[in-house]
C-alpha positions as CSV (number, residue, x, y, z in Angstrom):
1,M,-5.1,-8.6,-11.5
2,D,-3.6,-5.1,-11.7
3,I,-1.0,-3.7,-9.4
4,E,-3.7,-1.5,-7.3
5,A,-6.0,-4.7,-6.8
6,Q,-3.2,-6.7,-5.7
7,T,-1.7,-4.0,-3.1
8,L,-5.5,-3.6,-1.8
9,R,-5.8,-7.5,-1.6
10,S,-2.7,-7.7,0.5
11,Y,-3.9,-4.9,2.9
12,T,-7.4,-6.6,3.1
13,N,-6.2,-9.9,3.6
14,H,-3.5,-8.6,6.4
15,A,-5.1,-5.6,7.7
16,R,-4.2,-6.5,11.5
17,I,-0.6,-7.5,10.8
18,F,-0.2,-4.2,8.8
19,A,-1.8,-2.3,11.7
20,E,0.5,-4.0,14.5
21,K,3.6,-3.3,12.3
22,F,2.6,0.4,11.7
23,K,1.7,1.0,15.4
24,R,5.2,-0.1,16.5
25,L,6.7,2.3,14.0
26,T,4.7,5.3,15.1
27,D,6.8,6.4,18.1
28,V,6.3,10.2,18.4
29,H,9.2,10.6,20.8
30,R,11.7,9.3,18.3
31,R,10.3,11.0,15.0
32,Y,10.9,14.5,14.8
33,E,8.3,15.0,11.8
34,F,5.1,15.1,14.3
35,G,6.2,17.8,16.3
36,Y,7.5,19.7,13.3
37,F,4.7,19.2,11.0
38,M,2.3,20.7,13.9
39,H,4.8,23.7,14.4
40,I,4.7,25.0,10.9
41,L,0.8,24.4,10.2
42,K,-1.1,27.7,10.1
43,G,-4.4,26.1,11.1
44,N,-5.6,22.9,12.4
45,K,-7.4,21.0,9.8
46,I,-5.3,17.9,8.6
47,L,-6.0,14.9,6.1
48,D,-3.9,11.8,6.9
49,V,-3.7,10.2,3.5
50,G,-3.4,6.4,3.5
51,C,-4.1,6.5,7.3
52,G,-4.0,2.7,7.7
53,A,-5.6,1.8,10.9
54,G,-5.5,5.5,12.0
55,D,-2.6,5.7,14.6
56,H,-1.4,9.0,13.2
57,T,-4.7,10.4,12.8
58,L,-5.8,9.5,16.3
59,Y,-2.4,11.3,17.6
60,F,-3.3,14.5,15.9
61,Q,-6.7,14.4,17.2
62,L,-5.3,14.2,20.6
63,C,-3.1,17.0,19.9
64,N,-6.2,19.0,19.4
65,F,-6.2,19.2,15.7
66,D,-9.2,18.7,13.4
67,C,-7.8,15.6,11.7
68,Q,-9.4,13.0,9.4
69,G,-8.1,10.2,7.5
70,I,-8.6,8.3,4.2
71,D,-7.3,4.9,3.1
72,F,-8.3,2.9,-0.3
73,C,-8.4,-0.3,1.9
74,P,-12.0,-0.8,3.7
75,A,-10.4,-3.0,6.1
76,M,-8.1,-0.5,7.3
77,V,-10.9,2.0,7.6
78,A,-12.8,-0.4,9.7
79,L,-9.9,-0.5,12.1
80,C,-10.0,3.3,12.3
81,H,-13.4,3.1,13.4
82,E,-12.8,0.5,15.9
83,Q,-10.5,3.1,17.7
84,G,-13.0,5.9,17.2
85,V,-10.9,7.6,14.6
86,R,-12.8,9.6,11.6
87,A,-11.8,8.3,8.4
88,Q,-13.4,7.2,5.1
89,V,-12.6,4.9,2.1
90,M,-11.1,7.1,-0.5
91,N,-8.4,6.9,-3.2
92,M,-5.9,9.6,-3.1
93,E,-5.9,9.8,-6.9
94,S,-9.6,10.9,-6.8
95,L,-9.9,13.1,-3.7
96,M,-13.4,14.1,-2.9
97,F,-12.9,17.4,-0.9
98,D,-13.6,21.1,-1.9
99,A,-10.8,23.5,-2.8
100,S,-8.6,24.9,0.1
101,T,-10.3,22.7,2.8
102,F,-7.2,21.5,4.6
103,D,-4.3,23.5,6.2
104,G,-2.1,20.2,6.0
105,I,-1.6,16.9,4.5
106,W,0.0,14.1,6.2
107,A,1.2,11.2,3.7
108,V,3.4,8.8,5.2
109,T,4.5,5.7,3.2
110,S,1.5,6.1,1.3
111,L,2.5,7.8,-1.8
112,L,5.0,5.0,-2.6
113,H,2.1,2.8,-3.6
114,V,1.3,5.1,-6.6
115,P,2.9,4.4,-10.2
116,R,5.5,7.3,-10.5
117,A,3.7,8.3,-13.8
118,R,0.5,9.1,-12.0
119,V,2.2,11.0,-9.0
120,P,1.7,14.3,-10.7
121,G,-2.0,13.8,-10.7
122,V,-1.9,13.3,-7.1
123,I,0.1,16.3,-6.3
124,A,-2.3,18.6,-8.4
125,G,-5.0,16.9,-6.2
126,F,-3.1,17.9,-3.0
127,S,-2.5,21.4,-4.0
128,H,-6.2,21.7,-4.8
129,I,-7.7,20.9,-1.5
130,L,-4.9,22.5,0.6
131,K,-5.2,26.3,1.4
132,P,-2.7,28.6,-0.2
133,G,0.6,28.1,2.0
134,G,-0.8,24.8,3.3
135,I,1.8,21.9,4.2
136,V,2.5,18.5,2.7
137,Y,4.5,16.0,4.6
138,V,5.6,13.1,2.3
139,C,7.7,9.9,3.5
140,V,8.7,7.5,0.8
141,K,11.5,4.9,0.5
142,E,14.6,5.9,-1.1
143,G,15.7,3.6,-4.1
144,F,15.2,2.9,-8.0
145,G,12.5,1.7,-10.0
146,E,9.1,0.3,-9.0
147,R,7.6,-3.3,-8.6
148,L,5.6,-5.6,-6.8
149,I,7.2,-6.9,-3.7
150,P,5.8,-10.2,-2.1
151,D,4.8,-9.8,1.3
152,T,7.4,-11.4,3.8
153,H,4.5,-13.1,6.1
154,D,2.4,-14.5,3.1
155,L,4.4,-14.9,0.0
156,T,1.1,-15.5,-2.1
157,T,0.4,-11.6,-1.6
158,Q,2.3,-8.7,-2.9
159,R,2.2,-4.7,-2.9
160,F,3.5,-2.3,-5.3
161,F,6.2,0.1,-4.4
162,S,7.9,3.1,-6.3
163,Y,11.1,4.1,-5.1
164,W,12.6,7.7,-5.2
165,Q,15.7,9.7,-5.0
166,E,15.5,13.0,-3.0
167,H,15.9,15.3,-5.9
168,E,13.6,13.2,-7.9
169,L,10.7,13.8,-5.4
170,H,11.4,17.6,-5.1
171,E,11.3,17.9,-8.9
172,T,8.2,16.2,-9.2
173,F,6.6,18.4,-6.4
174,N,8.2,21.3,-7.9
175,S,5.2,22.5,-10.1
176,T,2.9,23.7,-7.3
177,F,5.2,23.4,-4.1
178,D,8.3,24.7,-2.3
179,V,10.5,22.6,-0.2
180,I,10.7,23.6,3.4
181,D,12.7,20.9,4.7
182,S,14.0,17.5,3.5
183,R,16.3,14.8,5.1
184,L,17.1,11.2,4.5
185,E,17.1,8.9,7.5
186,E,17.7,5.1,8.0
187,H,15.5,3.0,10.0
188,L,15.7,-0.9,10.4
189,G,17.9,-1.2,7.2
190,T,15.8,1.2,5.0
191,N,16.4,4.8,3.9
192,Y,13.3,6.9,4.1
193,I,13.1,10.5,2.4
194,H,11.3,13.1,4.7
195,T,10.1,16.1,3.1
196,F,8.0,19.0,3.9
197,F,6.3,21.0,1.0
198,K,4.6,24.4,1.1
199,N,1.6,24.9,-1.3
200,R,2.7,27.8,-3.6
201,K,-0.9,28.5,-4.9
202,S,-4.3,27.0,-5.1
203,S,-4.4,24.8,-8.2
204,E,-7.5,24.0,-10.0
205,I,-7.8,20.6,-11.3
206,P,-9.2,20.7,-15.1
C-alpha cells in the first residue's frame, strides 16, 4: 500500500474522529489568519484545499464568501455535505478548475500530506487556477524530513507527513509566488508555519 493509500485509509476509517479534532482547532477568535486572509483578498471566490469536514469552508460561506472545498477523502466530503457545505472529492495534485477561477486558496495542514518532491507541481496548479495577484494561505508543520506516522488513536493506521523549515517553504513557492506575511507559531507542542503568498502571474501548466 503506497503512502497516499495509507493516508486515505486513515482518514476514511476515522473521519468523524478527525472531524471532531479539527473542529476544536478552528477557533476563529484565536487564530489571526482567518481575518487577515479575508482582509487581503481582492475578490470573494475561495477554494479550501483539503477541507476535511468543511468547518473552515462553512465559516467563509457564513462570512459571505463564495467558498467551496475539495478533499481527497470521500468520507470527509460526505461530512461536508451533512452540514450543507459545498465540497467535492478531488486531489490537489490534479485540480480540475479553469485558469484564473479563484481569488484565494486556503490550504491548512493539507500540503503536508504531499511528498516534497511533488509539491512544485501542486504549486503550479495553485498558480494556474488563481487569478493574477490571488492569495494562497498555507499552514504546515515545522520540522525535517518526511515519513509515515502511526495514528495515536489506532496504531494500525498511519498518515504521511512532510515537514518544512520556513525558508524551504518560501523557496519552493518562489517560482510563481511572493511572500506577503509569514510567521511561526507553537500550538499544543507543535510548531506551525503560517505563510501568505501572492500569485505573481497566471501560470499555464504544460
